[in-house]
mmCIF file of the C-alpha atoms, coordinates in Angstrom:
data_MODEL
# 
_entry.id   MODEL 
# 
loop_
_atom_site.group_PDB 
_atom_site.id 
_atom_site.type_symbol 
_atom_site.label_atom_id 
_atom_site.label_alt_id 
_atom_site.label_comp_id 
_atom_site.label_asym_id 
_atom_site.label_entity_id 
_atom_site.label_seq_id 
_atom_site.pdbx_PDB_ins_code 
_atom_site.Cartn_x 
_atom_site.Cartn_y 
_atom_site.Cartn_z 
_atom_site.occupancy 
_atom_site.B_iso_or_equiv 
_atom_site.pdbx_formal_charge 
_atom_site.auth_seq_id 
_atom_site.auth_comp_id 
_atom_site.auth_asym_id 
_atom_site.auth_atom_id 
_atom_site.pdbx_PDB_model_num 
ATOM 1   C CA . CYS A 1 1   ? -9.004  4.927   8.674   1.00 0.00 ? 1   CYS A CA 1 
ATOM 2   C CA . TRP A 1 2   ? -9.986  8.615   8.724   1.00 0.00 ? 2   TRP A CA 1 
ATOM 3   C CA . PHE A 1 3   ? -9.268  10.909  11.649  1.00 0.00 ? 3   PHE A CA 1 
ATOM 4   C CA . ASP A 1 4   ? -11.727 13.636  10.628  1.00 0.00 ? 4   ASP A CA 1 
ATOM 5   C CA . GLU A 1 5   ? -15.143 13.785  8.979   1.00 0.00 ? 5   GLU A CA 1 
ATOM 6   C CA . LYS A 1 6   ? -13.845 15.800  6.015   1.00 0.00 ? 6   LYS A CA 1 
ATOM 7   C CA . ARG A 1 7   ? -11.428 12.984  5.146   1.00 0.00 ? 7   ARG A CA 1 
ATOM 8   C CA . ILE A 1 8   ? -8.397  15.235  5.109   1.00 0.00 ? 8   ILE A CA 1 
ATOM 9   C CA . TYR A 1 9   ? -6.326  13.465  7.769   1.00 0.00 ? 9   TYR A CA 1 
ATOM 10  C CA . LEU A 1 10  ? -5.819  9.761   8.192   1.00 0.00 ? 10  LEU A CA 1 
ATOM 11  C CA . LYS A 1 11  ? -5.678  8.203   11.627  1.00 0.00 ? 11  LYS A CA 1 
ATOM 12  C CA . ASN A 1 12  ? -2.287  7.586   13.168  1.00 0.00 ? 12  ASN A CA 1 
ATOM 13  C CA . LYS A 1 13  ? -0.601  4.591   11.477  1.00 0.00 ? 13  LYS A CA 1 
ATOM 14  C CA . PRO A 1 14  ? -3.494  3.740   9.122   1.00 0.00 ? 14  PRO A CA 1 
ATOM 15  C CA . GLU A 1 15  ? -1.620  1.030   7.212   1.00 0.00 ? 15  GLU A CA 1 
ATOM 16  C CA . ALA A 1 16  ? -2.761  -1.801  9.476   1.00 0.00 ? 16  ALA A CA 1 
ATOM 17  C CA . THR A 1 17  ? -6.415  -0.932  8.826   1.00 0.00 ? 17  THR A CA 1 
ATOM 18  C CA . MET A 1 18  ? -5.729  -0.711  5.094   1.00 0.00 ? 18  MET A CA 1 
ATOM 19  C CA . ARG A 1 19  ? -3.916  -4.056  5.133   1.00 0.00 ? 19  ARG A CA 1 
ATOM 20  C CA . ARG A 1 20  ? -6.738  -5.801  6.996   1.00 0.00 ? 20  ARG A CA 1 
ATOM 21  C CA . SER A 1 21  ? -9.310  -4.325  4.623   1.00 0.00 ? 21  SER A CA 1 
ATOM 22  C CA . LEU A 1 22  ? -7.425  -5.428  1.502   1.00 0.00 ? 22  LEU A CA 1 
ATOM 23  C CA . ALA A 1 23  ? -6.775  -8.897  2.949   1.00 0.00 ? 23  ALA A CA 1 
ATOM 24  C CA . GLN A 1 24  ? -10.484 -9.294  3.743   1.00 0.00 ? 24  GLN A CA 1 
ATOM 25  C CA . TYR A 1 25  ? -11.395 -8.184  0.230   1.00 0.00 ? 25  TYR A CA 1 
ATOM 26  C CA . LEU A 1 26  ? -8.978  -10.711 -1.267  1.00 0.00 ? 26  LEU A CA 1 
ATOM 27  C CA . ARG A 1 27  ? -10.331 -13.502 0.941   1.00 0.00 ? 27  ARG A CA 1 
ATOM 28  C CA . SER A 1 28  ? -13.868 -12.667 -0.156  1.00 0.00 ? 28  SER A CA 1 
ATOM 29  C CA . THR A 1 29  ? -13.134 -12.387 -3.860  1.00 0.00 ? 29  THR A CA 1 
ATOM 30  C CA . LEU A 1 30  ? -10.742 -15.332 -4.103  1.00 0.00 ? 30  LEU A CA 1 
ATOM 31  C CA . ARG A 1 31  ? -12.908 -17.746 -2.120  1.00 0.00 ? 31  ARG A CA 1 
ATOM 32  C CA . ALA A 1 32  ? -14.391 -19.100 -5.357  1.00 0.00 ? 32  ALA A CA 1 
ATOM 33  C CA . HIS A 1 33  ? -10.908 -20.399 -6.140  1.00 0.00 ? 33  HIS A CA 1 
ATOM 34  C CA . GLU A 1 34  ? -10.090 -23.569 -4.303  1.00 0.00 ? 34  GLU A CA 1 
ATOM 35  C CA . LEU A 1 35  ? -7.189  -23.695 -1.906  1.00 0.00 ? 35  LEU A CA 1 
ATOM 36  C CA . VAL A 1 36  ? -6.162  -20.035 -1.873  1.00 0.00 ? 36  VAL A CA 1 
ATOM 37  C CA . GLU A 1 37  ? -4.589  -18.730 1.297   1.00 0.00 ? 37  GLU A CA 1 
ATOM 38  C CA . VAL A 1 38  ? -4.347  -15.002 2.099   1.00 0.00 ? 38  VAL A CA 1 
ATOM 39  C CA . ARG A 1 39  ? -2.053  -14.225 5.020   1.00 0.00 ? 39  ARG A CA 1 
ATOM 40  C CA . GLU A 1 40  ? -0.942  -10.926 6.490   1.00 0.00 ? 40  GLU A CA 1 
ATOM 41  C CA . GLU A 1 41  ? 2.498   -9.932  7.755   1.00 0.00 ? 41  GLU A CA 1 
ATOM 42  C CA . GLN A 1 42  ? 4.438   -12.880 6.343   1.00 0.00 ? 42  GLN A CA 1 
ATOM 43  C CA . ASN A 1 43  ? 8.212   -12.789 6.674   1.00 0.00 ? 43  ASN A CA 1 
ATOM 44  C CA . VAL A 1 44  ? 10.257  -13.059 3.502   1.00 0.00 ? 44  VAL A CA 1 
ATOM 45  C CA . ASP A 1 45  ? 13.387  -13.466 5.639   1.00 0.00 ? 45  ASP A CA 1 
ATOM 46  C CA . GLU A 1 46  ? 14.181  -13.423 9.352   1.00 0.00 ? 46  GLU A CA 1 
ATOM 47  C CA . SER A 1 47  ? 12.903  -9.921  10.013  1.00 0.00 ? 47  SER A CA 1 
ATOM 48  C CA . HIS A 1 48  ? 11.128  -8.422  6.995   1.00 0.00 ? 48  HIS A CA 1 
ATOM 49  C CA . PRO A 1 49  ? 7.385   -9.049  6.630   1.00 0.00 ? 49  PRO A CA 1 
ATOM 50  C CA . VAL A 1 50  ? 5.525   -8.407  3.419   1.00 0.00 ? 50  VAL A CA 1 
ATOM 51  C CA . ASP A 1 51  ? 2.069   -6.979  4.090   1.00 0.00 ? 51  ASP A CA 1 
ATOM 52  C CA . ILE A 1 52  ? 0.084   -9.734  2.364   1.00 0.00 ? 52  ILE A CA 1 
ATOM 53  C CA . LYS A 1 53  ? 1.109   -13.058 0.869   1.00 0.00 ? 53  LYS A CA 1 
ATOM 54  C CA . VAL A 1 54  ? -1.304  -14.988 -1.341  1.00 0.00 ? 54  VAL A CA 1 
ATOM 55  C CA . THR A 1 55  ? -0.572  -18.667 -1.901  1.00 0.00 ? 55  THR A CA 1 
ATOM 56  C CA . TRP A 1 56  ? -2.344  -20.887 -4.386  1.00 0.00 ? 56  TRP A CA 1 
ATOM 57  C CA . SER A 1 57  ? -2.116  -24.452 -3.082  1.00 0.00 ? 57  SER A CA 1 
ATOM 58  C CA . LEU A 1 58  ? -1.302  -27.289 -5.462  1.00 0.00 ? 58  LEU A CA 1 
ATOM 59  C CA . THR A 1 59  ? 0.576   -24.798 -7.662  1.00 0.00 ? 59  THR A CA 1 
ATOM 60  C CA . ASN A 1 60  ? 3.871   -22.972 -7.451  1.00 0.00 ? 60  ASN A CA 1 
ATOM 61  C CA . ARG A 1 61  ? 2.241   -19.498 -7.570  1.00 0.00 ? 61  ARG A CA 1 
ATOM 62  C CA . LEU A 1 62  ? 2.677   -16.768 -4.952  1.00 0.00 ? 62  LEU A CA 1 
ATOM 63  C CA . ALA A 1 63  ? 1.756   -13.113 -4.770  1.00 0.00 ? 63  ALA A CA 1 
ATOM 64  C CA . LEU A 1 64  ? 3.535   -10.671 -2.485  1.00 0.00 ? 64  LEU A CA 1 
ATOM 65  C CA . ILE A 1 65  ? 1.612   -7.468  -1.811  1.00 0.00 ? 65  ILE A CA 1 
ATOM 66  C CA . GLU A 1 66  ? 3.202   -4.413  -0.243  1.00 0.00 ? 66  GLU A CA 1 
ATOM 67  C CA . ILE A 1 67  ? 0.960   -1.568  0.937   1.00 0.00 ? 67  ILE A CA 1 
ATOM 68  C CA . LYS A 1 68  ? 1.898   2.090   1.297   1.00 0.00 ? 68  LYS A CA 1 
ATOM 69  C CA . TRP A 1 69  ? -0.240  5.099   2.079   1.00 0.00 ? 69  TRP A CA 1 
ATOM 70  C CA . LEU A 1 70  ? 0.243   8.692   0.996   1.00 0.00 ? 70  LEU A CA 1 
ATOM 71  C CA . GLY A 1 71  ? -1.228  11.740  2.649   1.00 0.00 ? 71  GLY A CA 1 
ATOM 72  C CA . ASP A 1 72  ? -1.268  13.208  6.121   1.00 0.00 ? 72  ASP A CA 1 
ATOM 73  C CA . SER A 1 73  ? -2.043  11.388  9.350   1.00 0.00 ? 73  SER A CA 1 
ATOM 74  C CA . ALA A 1 74  ? -2.858  12.901  12.714  1.00 0.00 ? 74  ALA A CA 1 
ATOM 75  C CA . ASN A 1 75  ? -1.381  11.735  15.983  1.00 0.00 ? 75  ASN A CA 1 
ATOM 76  C CA . VAL A 1 76  ? -3.758  10.033  18.405  1.00 0.00 ? 76  VAL A CA 1 
ATOM 77  C CA . GLU A 1 77  ? -4.737  13.306  20.113  1.00 0.00 ? 77  GLU A CA 1 
ATOM 78  C CA . GLY A 1 78  ? -4.845  15.330  16.904  1.00 0.00 ? 78  GLY A CA 1 
ATOM 79  C CA . THR A 1 79  ? -2.590  17.953  18.432  1.00 0.00 ? 79  THR A CA 1 
ATOM 80  C CA . ALA A 1 80  ? 0.719   17.653  16.576  1.00 0.00 ? 80  ALA A CA 1 
ATOM 81  C CA . ALA A 1 81  ? 1.785   18.333  13.019  1.00 0.00 ? 81  ALA A CA 1 
ATOM 82  C CA . PRO A 1 82  ? 0.722   15.428  10.830  1.00 0.00 ? 82  PRO A CA 1 
ATOM 83  C CA . THR A 1 83  ? 2.937   12.702  9.476   1.00 0.00 ? 83  THR A CA 1 
ATOM 84  C CA . THR A 1 84  ? 3.177   13.444  5.767   1.00 0.00 ? 84  THR A CA 1 
ATOM 85  C CA . TYR A 1 85  ? 4.003   10.987  2.992   1.00 0.00 ? 85  TYR A CA 1 
ATOM 86  C CA . ARG A 1 86  ? 4.214   11.867  -0.689  1.00 0.00 ? 86  ARG A CA 1 
ATOM 87  C CA . ASP A 1 87  ? 5.583   10.235  -3.879  1.00 0.00 ? 87  ASP A CA 1 
ATOM 88  C CA . ALA A 1 88  ? 8.924   9.342   -2.292  1.00 0.00 ? 88  ALA A CA 1 
ATOM 89  C CA . ARG A 1 89  ? 7.116   6.981   0.078   1.00 0.00 ? 89  ARG A CA 1 
ATOM 90  C CA . ALA A 1 90  ? 5.556   5.106   -2.844  1.00 0.00 ? 90  ALA A CA 1 
ATOM 91  C CA . ASN A 1 91  ? 8.981   4.824   -4.472  1.00 0.00 ? 91  ASN A CA 1 
ATOM 92  C CA . GLU A 1 92  ? 10.382  3.434   -1.200  1.00 0.00 ? 92  GLU A CA 1 
ATOM 93  C CA . GLY A 1 93  ? 7.590   0.861   -1.249  1.00 0.00 ? 93  GLY A CA 1 
ATOM 94  C CA . ALA A 1 94  ? 8.490   -0.190  -4.803  1.00 0.00 ? 94  ALA A CA 1 
ATOM 95  C CA . ALA A 1 95  ? 12.144  -0.650  -3.826  1.00 0.00 ? 95  ALA A CA 1 
ATOM 96  C CA . GLN A 1 96  ? 11.106  -2.543  -0.692  1.00 0.00 ? 96  GLN A CA 1 
ATOM 97  C CA . LEU A 1 97  ? 8.899   -4.886  -2.718  1.00 0.00 ? 97  LEU A CA 1 
ATOM 98  C CA . ALA A 1 98  ? 11.722  -5.480  -5.217  1.00 0.00 ? 98  ALA A CA 1 
ATOM 99  C CA . ASP A 1 99  ? 13.974  -6.477  -2.304  1.00 0.00 ? 99  ASP A CA 1 
ATOM 100 C CA . TYR A 1 100 ? 11.281  -8.848  -1.020  1.00 0.00 ? 100 TYR A CA 1 
ATOM 101 C CA . LEU A 1 101 ? 10.977  -10.429 -4.465  1.00 0.00 ? 101 LEU A CA 1 
ATOM 102 C CA . ASP A 1 102 ? 14.749  -10.883 -4.678  1.00 0.00 ? 102 ASP A CA 1 
ATOM 103 C CA . GLU A 1 103 ? 14.840  -12.473 -1.230  1.00 0.00 ? 103 GLU A CA 1 
ATOM 104 C CA . ASN A 1 104 ? 11.904  -14.702 -2.058  1.00 0.00 ? 104 ASN A CA 1 
ATOM 105 C CA . MET A 1 105 ? 13.662  -15.868 -5.230  1.00 0.00 ? 105 MET A CA 1 
ATOM 106 C CA . ILE A 1 106 ? 16.632  -16.986 -3.110  1.00 0.00 ? 106 ILE A CA 1 
ATOM 107 C CA . ARG A 1 107 ? 14.512  -18.717 -0.468  1.00 0.00 ? 107 ARG A CA 1 
ATOM 108 C CA . ALA A 1 108 ? 11.832  -20.192 -2.733  1.00 0.00 ? 108 ALA A CA 1 
ATOM 109 C CA . PRO A 1 109 ? 13.274  -20.433 -6.269  1.00 0.00 ? 109 PRO A CA 1 
ATOM 110 C CA . GLU A 1 110 ? 10.770  -23.100 -7.310  1.00 0.00 ? 110 GLU A CA 1 
ATOM 111 C CA . HIS A 1 111 ? 7.849   -20.660 -6.883  1.00 0.00 ? 111 HIS A CA 1 
ATOM 112 C CA . LEU A 1 112 ? 6.634   -18.252 -9.537  1.00 0.00 ? 112 LEU A CA 1 
ATOM 113 C CA . THR A 1 113 ? 6.156   -15.088 -7.522  1.00 0.00 ? 113 THR A CA 1 
ATOM 114 C CA . ARG A 1 114 ? 4.582   -11.821 -8.611  1.00 0.00 ? 114 ARG A CA 1 
ATOM 115 C CA . GLY A 1 115 ? 4.875   -8.590  -6.625  1.00 0.00 ? 115 GLY A CA 1 
ATOM 116 C CA . TYR A 1 116 ? 2.138   -5.998  -6.267  1.00 0.00 ? 116 TYR A CA 1 
ATOM 117 C CA . LEU A 1 117 ? 2.526   -2.528  -4.781  1.00 0.00 ? 117 LEU A CA 1 
ATOM 118 C CA . VAL A 1 118 ? -0.782  -1.098  -3.561  1.00 0.00 ? 118 VAL A CA 1 
ATOM 119 C CA . VAL A 1 119 ? -0.805  2.621   -2.777  1.00 0.00 ? 119 VAL A CA 1 
ATOM 120 C CA . PHE A 1 120 ? -3.694  4.178   -0.875  1.00 0.00 ? 120 PHE A CA 1 
ATOM 121 C CA . ASP A 1 121 ? -3.488  7.820   -1.912  1.00 0.00 ? 121 ASP A CA 1 
ATOM 122 C CA . ALA A 1 122 ? -5.032  10.322  0.510   1.00 0.00 ? 122 ALA A CA 1 
ATOM 123 C CA . ARG A 1 123 ? -2.846  13.286  -0.498  1.00 0.00 ? 123 ARG A CA 1 
ATOM 124 C CA . ARG A 1 124 ? -4.375  16.732  -0.123  1.00 0.00 ? 124 ARG A CA 1 
ATOM 125 C CA . ARG A 1 125 ? -2.813  20.065  -1.060  1.00 0.00 ? 125 ARG A CA 1 
ATOM 126 C CA . GLY A 1 126 ? -2.296  22.663  1.658   1.00 0.00 ? 126 GLY A CA 1 
ATOM 127 C CA . VAL A 1 127 ? -2.645  20.419  4.721   1.00 0.00 ? 127 VAL A CA 1 
ATOM 128 C CA . THR A 1 128 ? -0.537  22.108  7.401   1.00 0.00 ? 128 THR A CA 1 
ATOM 129 C CA . PRO A 1 129 ? -0.752  22.633  10.290  1.00 0.00 ? 129 PRO A CA 1 
ATOM 130 C CA . PHE A 1 130 ? -3.152  20.076  11.719  1.00 0.00 ? 130 PHE A CA 1 
ATOM 131 C CA . GLY A 1 131 ? -6.765  21.157  11.800  1.00 0.00 ? 131 GLY A CA 1 
ATOM 132 C CA . CYS A 1 132 ? -6.624  23.648  8.946   1.00 0.00 ? 132 CYS A CA 1 
ATOM 133 C CA . ASP A 1 133 ? -9.467  23.857  6.466   1.00 0.00 ? 133 ASP A CA 1 
ATOM 134 C CA . VAL A 1 134 ? -8.704  22.742  2.945   1.00 0.00 ? 134 VAL A CA 1 
ATOM 135 C CA . ALA A 1 135 ? -10.537 24.162  -0.043  1.00 0.00 ? 135 ALA A CA 1 
ATOM 136 C CA . PRO A 1 136 ? -12.464 21.566  -2.092  1.00 0.00 ? 136 PRO A CA 1 
ATOM 137 C CA . GLU A 1 137 ? -10.156 22.044  -5.083  1.00 0.00 ? 137 GLU A CA 1 
ATOM 138 C CA . ASP A 1 138 ? -7.141  21.411  -2.825  1.00 0.00 ? 138 ASP A CA 1 
ATOM 139 C CA . ALA A 1 139 ? -8.769  18.359  -1.246  1.00 0.00 ? 139 ALA A CA 1 
ATOM 140 C CA . ARG A 1 140 ? -9.126  16.804  -4.721  1.00 0.00 ? 140 ARG A CA 1 
ATOM 141 C CA . TYR A 1 141 ? -5.906  18.207  -6.198  1.00 0.00 ? 141 TYR A CA 1 
ATOM 142 C CA . PHE A 1 142 ? -4.164  14.806  -6.364  1.00 0.00 ? 142 PHE A CA 1 
ATOM 143 C CA . GLU A 1 143 ? -7.192  12.850  -7.589  1.00 0.00 ? 143 GLU A CA 1 
ATOM 144 C CA . ASN A 1 144 ? -5.875  12.539  -11.154 1.00 0.00 ? 144 ASN A CA 1 
ATOM 145 C CA . ARG A 1 145 ? -2.184  13.099  -10.498 1.00 0.00 ? 145 ARG A CA 1 
ATOM 146 C CA . GLU A 1 146 ? -0.343  9.846   -10.843 1.00 0.00 ? 146 GLU A CA 1 
ATOM 147 C CA . ILE A 1 147 ? 2.707   8.986   -8.785  1.00 0.00 ? 147 ILE A CA 1 
ATOM 148 C CA . GLU A 1 148 ? 6.054   9.306   -10.544 1.00 0.00 ? 148 GLU A CA 1 
ATOM 149 C CA . PHE A 1 149 ? 7.933   6.049   -10.086 1.00 0.00 ? 149 PHE A CA 1 
ATOM 150 C CA . ASP A 1 150 ? 11.648  6.087   -10.810 1.00 0.00 ? 150 ASP A CA 1 
ATOM 151 C CA . PRO A 1 151 ? 12.628  3.540   -11.888 1.00 0.00 ? 151 PRO A CA 1 
ATOM 152 C CA . ARG A 1 152 ? 9.507   1.947   -13.320 1.00 0.00 ? 152 ARG A CA 1 
ATOM 153 C CA . LEU A 1 153 ? 10.230  -1.548  -12.059 1.00 0.00 ? 153 LEU A CA 1 
ATOM 154 C CA . GLU A 1 154 ? 7.396   -3.169  -14.008 1.00 0.00 ? 154 GLU A CA 1 
ATOM 155 C CA . GLU A 1 155 ? 9.331   -2.300  -17.191 1.00 0.00 ? 155 GLU A CA 1 
ATOM 156 C CA . SER A 1 156 ? 12.538  -4.027  -16.101 1.00 0.00 ? 156 SER A CA 1 
ATOM 157 C CA . ARG A 1 157 ? 11.294  -6.934  -13.996 1.00 0.00 ? 157 ARG A CA 1 
ATOM 158 C CA . GLY A 1 158 ? 9.032   -9.750  -15.070 1.00 0.00 ? 158 GLY A CA 1 
ATOM 159 C CA . ASP A 1 159 ? 7.940   -10.365 -11.480 1.00 0.00 ? 159 ASP A CA 1 
ATOM 160 C CA . PHE A 1 160 ? 6.806   -6.808  -10.663 1.00 0.00 ? 160 PHE A CA 1 
ATOM 161 C CA . HIS A 1 161 ? 3.287   -5.726  -11.602 1.00 0.00 ? 161 HIS A CA 1 
ATOM 162 C CA . ARG A 1 162 ? 2.452   -2.104  -12.389 1.00 0.00 ? 162 ARG A CA 1 
ATOM 163 C CA . PRO A 1 163 ? 1.605   -0.426  -9.050  1.00 0.00 ? 163 PRO A CA 1 
ATOM 164 C CA . PHE A 1 164 ? -2.045  -0.030  -8.097  1.00 0.00 ? 164 PHE A CA 1 
ATOM 165 C CA . ARG A 1 165 ? -3.036  3.428   -6.848  1.00 0.00 ? 165 ARG A CA 1 
ATOM 166 C CA . PHE A 1 166 ? -6.344  3.873   -5.059  1.00 0.00 ? 166 PHE A CA 1 
ATOM 167 C CA . TYR A 1 167 ? -7.277  7.497   -4.546  1.00 0.00 ? 167 TYR A CA 1 
ATOM 168 C CA . LEU A 1 168 ? -9.174  8.007   -1.273  1.00 0.00 ? 168 LEU A CA 1 
ATOM 169 C CA . GLU A 1 169 ? -11.737 10.747  -1.796  1.00 0.00 ? 169 GLU A CA 1 
ATOM 170 C CA . SER A 1 170 ? -12.415 13.563  0.621   1.00 0.00 ? 170 SER A CA 1 
ATOM 171 C CA . ALA A 1 171 ? -15.902 14.212  1.957   1.00 0.00 ? 171 ALA A CA 1 
# 
């Protein structure tokens, strides 16, 4: 999902690649469990798809997984200023997932559903304009800086798991 060899910029709209990768990982690791279905882009209502839905057959268990990415992505040609997402984007993802869980509770109240926010964090400090060099210390600046979630939905909701943050290292 990288645009450049230094792993500073993500490709344009990298979320689909991230979603496919996570779905494949889940299929591979959950295959030992019988009757588990991992599906991408599943609608929770008429027009809102959650990124990944995991269904355990012969049970009433579901998992809804929403994916967000943070960092800077280049346009297809690599000529324009990058799209930049920071902590606010992760917070939007948490609110979006909470809405999906609420909607799922209305539409499928007999299911025990758990929500998971997965954040792929490719933030780098000092990444403007496109094509600039980033010092190694700036490339790794966010490596150990957690995202500030407000509110912390896992503390107030029994169906919301603590968000998973995967830091994507630079080269």
